[in-house]
Every structure is written in C-alpha cells, then in structure tokens.
C-alpha positions as CSV (number, residue, x, y, z in Angstrom):
1,M,48.5,32.1,5.3
2,T,45.4,30.6,3.8
3,F,42.9,33.4,4.2
4,K,41.9,36.6,2.4
5,I,39.9,39.5,3.9
6,H,37.9,42.2,2.0
7,H,36.8,45.6,3.2
8,A,33.4,45.8,1.6
9,N,29.6,45.6,2.0
10,S,28.9,41.9,2.0
11,F,25.9,42.2,-0.4
12,D,27.9,44.3,-2.9
13,W,30.8,41.9,-2.6
14,L,28.7,38.8,-3.0
15,S,26.9,40.2,-6.1
16,S,30.2,40.2,-7.9
17,A,31.6,36.9,-6.6
18,A,32.0,34.1,-9.1
19,P,29.5,31.2,-9.1
20,N,30.5,28.0,-7.2
21,S,33.2,29.8,-5.3
22,F,32.6,28.6,-1.8
23,H,32.1,25.2,-0.1
24,G,30.7,26.4,3.2
25,V,29.7,29.4,5.2
26,L,30.0,30.1,8.9
27,T,28.8,33.5,10.0
28,D,27.3,35.5,12.9
29,P,25.4,38.2,11.0
30,P,23.5,41.3,12.2
31,F,20.4,39.2,12.3
32,G,18.5,41.9,14.2
33,I,19.4,44.3,11.4
34,V,19.2,47.4,13.5
35,E,21.8,46.6,16.1
36,F,24.8,47.2,13.7
37,T,23.5,50.4,12.1
38,P,25.9,53.3,12.4
39,E,23.6,55.0,15.0
40,E,23.4,52.0,17.3
41,I,27.2,51.2,17.0
42,T,27.9,54.8,18.0
43,K,25.8,54.4,21.1
44,L,27.5,51.1,21.9
45,R,31.1,52.4,21.5
46,S,30.3,55.5,23.5
47,G,28.9,53.5,26.4
48,N,25.5,55.3,26.2
49,K,22.5,53.4,27.4
50,G,19.4,53.2,25.3
51,G,18.6,51.9,21.8
52,V,18.8,48.3,20.9
53,W,22.1,47.7,22.8
54,R,21.2,47.2,26.5
55,I,24.0,48.0,28.9
56,P,23.3,45.4,31.7
57,P,23.8,46.2,35.4
58,K,26.7,44.7,37.3
59,I,25.8,41.4,38.9
60,G,27.9,40.0,41.8
61,G,30.5,42.7,41.1
62,S,31.0,41.4,37.5
63,E,30.8,43.7,34.6
64,R,28.5,42.3,31.9
65,A,28.9,43.0,28.2
66,P,26.2,44.9,26.3
67,L,23.6,42.7,24.7
68,P,21.3,43.5,21.8
69,R,17.7,43.9,23.1
70,F,15.6,42.3,20.3
71,T,12.4,42.8,22.2
72,T,12.5,46.4,21.0
73,L,12.0,45.4,17.4
74,S,8.6,46.5,15.9
75,A,6.5,44.2,13.8
76,S,7.8,45.8,10.6
77,E,11.4,45.4,11.8
78,R,10.7,41.7,12.5
79,E,9.3,41.3,9.0
80,H,12.4,43.0,7.7
81,V,14.5,40.3,9.3
82,R,12.7,37.7,7.2
83,T,13.1,39.8,4.0
84,Y,16.7,40.5,4.8
85,F,17.6,36.9,5.0
86,R,15.7,36.0,1.9
87,C,17.7,38.7,0.0
88,F,20.9,37.5,1.7
89,G,20.1,33.9,0.8
90,E,19.3,34.8,-2.8
91,I,22.6,36.6,-3.3
92,L,24.6,34.0,-1.5
93,Y,23.1,31.0,-3.3
94,P,24.8,31.2,-6.6
95,T,28.3,31.7,-5.0
96,L,28.1,28.3,-3.3
97,V,28.8,24.9,-4.9
98,P,25.9,22.4,-4.8
99,G,25.6,20.8,-1.4
100,A,27.4,23.5,0.5
101,H,26.3,24.0,4.1
102,V,25.7,27.3,5.8
103,F,25.9,27.9,9.6
104,V,24.1,31.1,10.7
105,A,24.3,32.2,14.4
106,G,20.9,33.2,15.7
107,T,18.7,34.0,18.7
108,P,15.7,32.0,19.8
109,M,13.4,35.0,19.3
110,L,14.3,35.5,15.7
111,Q,15.3,32.0,14.6
112,Y,12.0,31.3,12.8
113,L,12.3,34.5,10.7
114,V,15.9,33.7,9.6
115,Q,15.0,30.1,8.7
116,D,11.9,31.2,6.7
117,G,13.9,33.8,4.8
118,M,16.7,31.3,3.9
119,A,14.1,28.7,2.8
120,Q,12.4,31.2,0.6
121,A,15.8,31.8,-1.1
122,G,16.1,28.1,-2.0
123,F,18.1,26.6,0.9
124,T,16.9,23.5,2.8
125,V,16.7,23.9,6.5
126,R,18.9,21.2,8.2
127,G,18.1,21.9,11.8
128,A,20.6,23.6,14.1
129,V,23.6,23.1,16.4
130,M,22.8,24.4,19.9
131,R,25.6,26.2,21.6
132,L,25.0,25.7,25.3
133,Y,26.5,28.3,27.6
134,R,25.7,30.3,30.7
135,G,24.3,33.4,29.1
136,F,23.0,36.7,30.6
137,R,20.1,37.3,28.2
138,G,16.6,37.1,29.7
139,G,15.6,36.2,33.3
140,D,15.0,39.8,34.2
141,R,12.2,40.9,36.6
142,P,9.6,43.3,35.3
143,K,11.2,46.7,34.7
144,L,10.6,49.2,37.5
145,A,8.7,46.6,39.4
146,E,11.5,44.3,40.6
147,K,10.7,44.6,44.3
148,E,6.9,44.3,43.7
149,F,7.4,41.0,41.8
150,P,10.5,39.4,43.2
151,E,9.6,35.9,42.1
152,V,8.8,36.8,38.5
153,C,10.9,36.8,35.4
154,V,9.7,38.2,32.1
155,T,11.5,35.6,30.0
156,P,13.6,32.5,30.7
157,R,17.3,33.0,31.3
158,G,19.1,32.2,28.0
159,N,21.4,29.2,28.2
160,Y,21.6,28.3,24.5
161,E,22.3,29.9,21.2
162,P,21.0,28.3,17.9
163,W,23.4,28.1,15.0
164,M,21.0,27.4,12.2
165,L,22.1,25.0,9.5
166,F,21.1,25.3,5.8
167,R,22.2,23.4,2.7
168,K,22.2,24.4,-0.9
169,P,20.5,21.4,-2.7
170,I,22.9,18.8,-4.1
171,S,23.2,18.7,-7.9
172,E,23.9,14.9,-8.1
173,K,21.5,12.0,-7.6
174,T,23.1,11.0,-4.2
175,V,25.2,12.7,-1.5
176,A,28.0,10.3,-2.3
177,E,28.1,11.4,-6.0
178,N,27.9,15.1,-4.8
179,L,30.9,14.5,-2.5
180,R,32.9,13.0,-5.3
181,R,32.2,15.9,-7.7
182,W,32.0,18.9,-5.3
183,G,33.4,17.7,-2.0
184,T,30.1,18.9,-0.3
185,G,26.6,17.7,0.6
186,A,27.5,16.3,4.0
187,L,29.3,17.3,7.2
188,R,32.7,16.1,8.5
189,R,32.4,13.8,11.5
190,M,34.2,14.6,14.8
191,S,36.0,11.3,14.3
192,V,35.4,8.1,12.4
193,D,33.2,6.9,15.3
194,T,31.6,10.2,16.3
195,P,29.3,12.3,14.2
196,L,28.8,16.0,14.8
197,P,26.4,16.5,17.7
198,D,23.6,19.0,17.6
199,I,24.3,20.2,21.2
200,I,27.8,21.5,22.1
201,Q,28.7,22.7,25.6
202,S,30.5,26.0,25.1
203,G,31.9,28.3,27.7
204,K,31.8,32.1,27.4
205,T,34.4,33.5,25.1
206,P,37.7,33.5,27.1
207,A,38.9,36.8,28.3
208,E,42.2,36.3,26.4
209,E,40.3,36.0,23.2
210,M,38.0,39.0,24.0
211,R,41.1,41.2,24.6
212,I,42.3,40.3,21.1
213,G,39.1,40.6,19.2
214,D,37.3,43.3,21.1
215,H,33.9,42.6,19.5
216,P,30.5,42.7,21.3
217,T,29.3,39.3,19.9
218,M,32.6,37.4,19.6
219,K,32.3,33.6,19.8
220,P,34.9,31.3,21.3
221,Q,37.5,29.6,19.2
222,H,36.6,26.2,20.7
223,F,33.1,26.4,19.2
224,L,34.1,28.1,15.9
225,R,36.8,25.6,15.2
226,I,34.3,22.7,15.7
227,L,31.8,24.2,13.2
228,S,34.5,25.3,10.7
229,R,36.0,21.8,10.6
230,T,32.7,20.1,10.0
231,L,31.8,22.3,7.0
232,L,34.3,20.7,4.7
233,P,33.5,16.9,4.8
234,T,36.6,15.9,2.7
235,G,38.8,18.6,4.3
236,F,39.1,20.6,1.1
237,G,37.4,23.8,-0.1
238,V,36.9,27.4,0.8
239,I,34.9,28.7,3.8
240,L,33.3,32.2,3.6
241,D,32.3,34.5,6.5
242,P,30.5,37.5,4.9
243,F,30.1,39.3,8.2
244,A,33.6,38.7,9.6
245,G,33.6,41.1,12.5
246,S,36.6,40.5,14.6
247,G,37.9,37.8,12.2
248,S,37.3,35.0,14.7
249,T,35.8,32.6,12.2
250,I,38.6,33.2,9.8
251,A,41.0,32.6,12.6
252,A,39.3,29.3,13.4
253,C,39.7,28.2,9.7
254,E,43.3,29.3,9.8
255,A,44.0,27.3,12.9
256,I,42.6,24.2,11.2
257,G,44.4,24.8,8.0
258,Y,41.3,25.6,5.9
259,E,41.2,28.2,3.1
260,S,38.9,31.0,4.0
261,I,37.6,34.4,3.0
262,G,36.2,37.1,5.2
263,V,34.2,40.3,4.3
264,E,33.7,43.1,6.7
265,S,32.3,46.6,6.1
266,D,33.1,48.3,9.5
267,D,36.3,50.3,9.3
268,C,37.2,49.8,12.9
269,H,36.8,46.0,12.9
270,F,38.4,45.6,9.5
271,N,41.5,47.5,10.4
272,K,42.2,45.2,13.3
273,M,41.2,42.0,11.6
274,H,44.5,40.8,10.2
275,K,46.2,41.2,13.6
276,N,43.3,39.5,15.3
277,I,43.3,36.5,13.0
278,T,47.1,36.0,13.5
279,K,46.8,36.1,17.3
280,L,43.6,34.1,17.6
281,S,44.7,31.3,15.3
282,S,47.9,30.8,17.2
283,L,46.0,30.0,20.4
284,Y,45.5,26.4,21.4
285,P,47.8,25.0,18.7
286,D,46.8,21.4,19.3
287,F,43.1,22.0,19.0
288,K,41.7,21.6,15.5
289,G,38.0,21.3,16.2
290,H,38.1,17.6,16.3
291,S,36.7,17.2,19.8
292,K,33.7,18.7,21.7
293,E,35.7,18.8,24.9
294,L,36.5,22.2,26.3
295,T,40.1,21.4,27.1
296,L,41.9,23.9,24.8
297,C,45.4,22.5,24.6
C-alpha cells in the first residue's frame, strides 16, 4: 500500500503540512462552493429536488444522476469561487515542490474564475486537458415552455469537461535543472514518442466503478490514471488529492504504483474510502495510464 488518507478539512490540514511535501496535485474540488455544503448534500442524499443539485428527468428510460446546477449561483457566489481558489492556492502553494503541476477539474461556466484565483495565488496557468464525454449538462429547452419552443435550447449540451492545469514556478534556471533537483517542472509523456494530449476521449464512469465509489461526481479510472501518471515526470514523488471524495484519484495512483495522500472531510465518504481504493485500484490491472485508448484491460 502506497497511500495515506486523512479525515480532515483540507484547508486545516494543508495549513499544517510541511513545505515541499508534494510533487503533484490531482483533484475534483467543490468548485461551485455551495454544492457540497451540509444543506445541499442532505438534499442530494434524500433525493429531494431543488437547491443546486438538479435531479434530471428520465430520458429514454435511463435514470440520470443528479448534476450541480451552477446557473443558480448569484454574482456574489461567483465572486466567492474566485476568492475560494485564491485562498486554496495560497495555502497549497508552499506544500508543493517548485515545478509541481496541479490538475483541477472544472466546468466551462466557472473555469475563468478558478484560473484567475489560482493565478492570483502565484501559480502559472498551463492550459487544460479536455475530457471529452457524452454529458447530460445543458441542452435543455426553456423551463415550462418546452412545447412552445421545441427547437430552442438554453445552453449547448455539454460534451467536455476542462481539467485546468497549473504549475508552481520552477526554482532553477531551466526545466532540466528543476527535474534533476526536484523531479518536477514538466509532465510525463504517454510514451517516448507520444506527449500528453490536451484532449482525451473519456466515456462516462463505468457502472462497476460507480457501484464501488457511490459519489455524485466520480470520474473514470481510465482518465484519472492518465492524469495521475503524467504528474510525476520521472515516476517518483507524492501526489495529493485534497478533496478525495470516493478515493478514485488515490486508487488511480495506487494502480500505477505512485505514492499518494488523500484528504476528505465528509464522514460518509471517508468511512468508505479505504475499501473503495482497494477495489478500484484492482480493476484493469494492465492499465497504468500509459495510453489514451479506452480499452481497459
């Protein structure tokens, strides 16, 4: 076992973490801020409609998972997103070695706020990796006027998810020198001849994984293993997920053989996490994130 998990508030935990502890971060945080407050989580777990968690209708007989409805955020809540990630970046920054990369899952509607907040904290914005998948967000007709405007959609149907990429500035004169000293400053290629692409086709999280993880925003092992692998360019170091949720990122690191640390504040998710990591990491034993192909074998 090459992982450790901590039951704590990530901000509190990071404030006491030693400097230069981590070589990369891969996380899917509560970037809407309000969607994982106790009140909203209670609504989600009880199956009640309303609030930020939209319970979508059945389509073609298929049950759709709840989605956070970020169009409900007020101007002040949107500004809070920017402030939140500036504060998060500031407390994360000293715990990372120079040149460490940070992947943060996002949504197109809030991406600019997250990037601005992290930039204000001192990180350089390094673009994003787009996860392409057939999503259910957006594409809806005007509420209560669906029949009146049958050929209208309020927003495009979502088919991608940006995983924003940031880097703590290198401390050495060149990336090569930073790699020699810290093992960071760059990303690991898919292979000697193939760099990491910024678009990755990713199916929805398989039902088998969802049954294990039971988390509303759980991402597939295929995608997480690709991103986890690329964070350590020399194959050595420690990856952190400060919003560990189901433990899927930690499981991806475990499957690859990387050392990792997860932090989660929710009692329900934390109590299941060790078991989740063990089961998820044992899936697809031959897949180590070295290919963008979807064949998980």
